[in-house]
C-alpha positions in Angstrom: -58.5 48.0 32.5 -56.3 50.0 34.8 -57.8 48.3 37.8 -57.0 44.9 36.2 -53.4 45.9 35.5 -53.0 47.3 39.1 -54.4 44.1 40.5 -52.0 42.0 38.5 -48.9 43.9 39.7 -50.0 44.0 43.3 -51.0 40.4 43.7 -49.3 38.3 41.0 -45.9 39.9 40.3 -44.6 39.5 43.8 -45.7 35.8 43.7 -43.9 35.4 40.3 -40.6 36.8 41.7 -40.9 34.7 44.8 -41.3 31.6 42.6 -38.3 32.6 40.5 -36.2 33.2 43.6 -37.2 29.8 45.0 -36.2 28.2 41.7 -32.9 29.9 41.8 -32.1 28.7 45.3 -33.2 25.2 44.4 -30.9 25.1 41.5 -27.6 26.2 43.1 -24.6 24.1 44.3 -21.4 24.9 46.0 -18.1 23.6 44.6 -15.8 23.3 47.6 -12.1 22.6 46.9 -10.2 23.3 50.1 -7.0 21.2 50.5 -5.3 21.0 53.8 -3.0 18.1 52.6 -2.3 17.0 49.1 -3.5 19.3 46.3 -4.6 17.8 43.0 -3.4 19.8 40.1 -6.7 19.0 38.3 -8.8 21.1 40.7 -9.0 24.1 38.4 -10.0 21.9 35.4 -12.6 20.3 37.6 -14.0 23.6 38.8 -14.2 24.9 35.2 -15.9 21.7 34.0 -18.5 21.7 36.7 -19.3 25.4 36.2 -19.7 24.7 32.5 -22.0 21.8 33.3 -24.1 24.1 35.4 -24.4 26.7 32.6 -25.4 24.0 30.2 -27.9 22.3 32.5 -29.5 25.3 34.2 -28.1 25.1 37.7 -26.0 27.8 39.4 -22.5 27.2 40.8 -20.6 29.0 43.6 -17.0 28.0 44.0 -14.8 28.4 47.0 -12.0 27.0 49.2 -13.2 29.1 52.1 -14.5 26.9 54.9 -16.2 29.9 56.6 -19.1 29.4 54.1 -20.1 26.4 56.1 -22.7 28.0 58.4 -26.2 26.8 58.9 -27.7 29.9 57.3 -25.4 30.0 54.3 -25.7 26.3 53.4 -29.4 26.8 53.0 -28.6 28.4 49.6 -27.5 25.1 48.1 -29.2 21.9 47.0 -25.9 20.1 47.1 -22.2 20.7 48.0 -19.5 19.1 45.8 -16.3 18.3 47.6 -13.8 18.4 44.7 -10.6 16.6 45.6 -10.6 18.1 49.0 -8.0 16.8 51.5 -7.0 16.9 55.1 -8.9 18.7 57.9 -11.1 21.0 55.9 -13.7 22.1 58.5 -13.5 23.1 62.2 -15.9 21.8 64.8 -18.6 24.5 64.3 -18.4 24.1 60.5 -18.7 20.3 60.8 -21.8 20.7 62.9 -23.4 23.1 60.3 -22.7 20.6 57.5 -24.1 17.7 59.5 -27.3 19.7 60.1 -27.4 20.6 56.4 -27.4 16.9 55.4 -30.0 16.0 58.1 -32.2 18.8 56.7 -32.2 17.1 53.3 -29.0 18.5 51.7 -26.9 16.7 49.2 -23.2 15.8 49.2 -21.1 14.8 46.2 -17.4 13.7 46.6 -15.0 13.6 43.7 -11.7 11.7 43.9 -9.7 13.1 46.8 -12.8 13.9 48.8 -12.4 10.5 50.5 -8.9 11.5 51.8 -9.5 13.8 54.7 -11.2 14.5 58.0 -10.0 11.2 59.5 -10.8 12.5 63.0 -14.4 13.2 62.0 -16.1 9.7 61.8 -19.4 11.1 60.5 -17.7 12.4 57.4 -16.3 9.0 56.6 -19.7 7.5 57.0 -21.2 10.2 54.7 -18.6 9.5 52.0 -19.2 5.7 52.3 -15.5 4.7 52.5 -12.2 6.0 53.5 -9.1 6.4 51.3 -6.4 3.8 52.0 -3.6 4.6 49.6 -3.1 4.0 45.9 -0.5 2.5 43.5 1.1 4.5 40.7 -1.3 5.7 38.0 -2.0 3.1 35.4 -4.6 1.7 33.1 -7.3 -0.5 34.7 -10.6 -2.0 33.7 -13.6 -0.5 35.4 -16.9 -2.4 35.4 -20.4 -0.9 35.6 -22.2 -2.6 38.4 -25.5 -0.8 38.0 -26.6 0.2 34.5 -29.9 1.6 35.6 -28.5 4.7 37.3 -28.3 7.9 35.1 -24.6 8.3 36.1 -23.6 5.0 34.6 -26.3 4.3 32.0 -24.2 5.8 29.2 -20.9 4.0 30.1 -19.6 0.9 28.5 -19.9 -2.2 30.7 -16.1 -2.5 30.7 -14.2 0.8 30.6 -10.4 0.7 30.3 -8.9 4.0 31.4 -5.8 5.4 33.2 -6.6 6.6 36.7 -5.1 7.0 40.2 -6.7 3.9 41.6 -7.8 4.4 45.2 -7.9 1.6 47.7 -10.5 1.9 50.5 -11.1 0.9 54.1 -14.3 1.1 56.2 -16.5 0.6 53.2 -20.1 1.0 54.2 -22.3 -2.0 53.8 -25.2 0.0 52.6 -23.7 1.9 49.7 -25.3 1.3 46.3 -22.3 0.5 44.1 -22.3 1.9 40.6 -18.8 1.1 39.3 -16.1 -1.4 40.5 -12.5 -1.9 39.3 -11.1 -5.3 38.3 -7.9 -5.7 40.4 -6.6 -8.4 38.0 -6.3 -5.7 35.4 -3.6 -3.6 37.2 -1.1 -3.8 40.0 -1.6 -2.5 43.6 -5.2 -3.1 44.4 -5.9 -4.2 48.0 -9.7 -4.6 48.1 -9.9 -7.9 46.3 -12.9 -9.1 44.4 -15.1 -6.3 45.7 -13.5 -2.9 44.9 -16.1 -0.2 44.5 -15.1 3.0 42.8 -18.4 4.9 42.6 -21.6 4.7 44.6 -24.5 6.6 46.1 -27.2 6.3 48.7 -29.6 8.2 50.9 -27.9 9.2 54.1 -29.4 10.5 57.4 -32.1 12.6 55.7 -29.9 13.7 52.8 -28.1 12.2 49.8 -24.5 11.1 49.2 -22.8 10.4 45.9 -19.1 9.6 45.5 -16.8 8.8 42.6 -13.1 7.9 43.0 -12.5 8.9 39.4 -11.2 12.3 38.4 -7.5 12.5 39.2 -6.1 14.2 36.1 -7.1 17.1 33.8 -8.0 14.8 31.0 -11.0 13.4 32.8 -12.6 16.8 32.9 -12.6 16.9 29.1 -13.9 13.4 28.7 -17.6 13.4 27.8 -18.2 10.0 29.5 -16.8 11.2 32.8 -18.5 14.6 32.5 -21.9 12.8 32.1 -21.0 10.6 35.1 -20.4 13.6 37.4 -23.3 15.6 36.0 -25.7 12.8 37.0 -24.0 12.5 40.3 -24.6 16.2 40.9 -28.2 15.8 39.9 -28.7 12.9 42.3 -27.1 14.9 45.1 -29.5 17.8 44.3 -32.4 15.5 44.6 -33.3 15.5 40.9 
């Protein structure tokens, strides 16, 4: 009996802990919220909401505005990195290279709202996001339309969703994004993208995964169950789930 117990601890317990360790790494994301330009006041609410989603859905969250975390070795910890209303020039050349390598190695990116408004001198980042911020009118109500009801991030949403939002216009919209939500420019003032105005999308990108939603300007979104489900499933997609 002692021999059996000894054999179990010598051979099976290390394997068990290795498996648990691997599962822990595979269920961790980084919430990155550095702002070198405009700072959205909703960032703390967004951080808290995503941390809560992690606790409720069994994935770990690290949160930071420190760009020095973007090293090849450190990024290996994460299944996805969430850029939460980041802005301006967030990463230096070395950090940019590390993040590109992370995506090429199968990592995941999720951008929320202001994440499309930055790194204009880093063309690769604009391609990763899928479009580049090109201004916005005043906040107002508008009608959002679900373009793809099959995706988990939109399956729960009404086909027409009238909400108040900071309505981003875009330039350099990639032709290969898979659009999830559009906004009807006839329902508000100040749109510049015409009949095709995407507001959320996803796609595989250079070995990794990219998901972006332009929603999420104000605190109230991070208490809205419909929006929280939307970003939860975006995170899951970015993680490869």
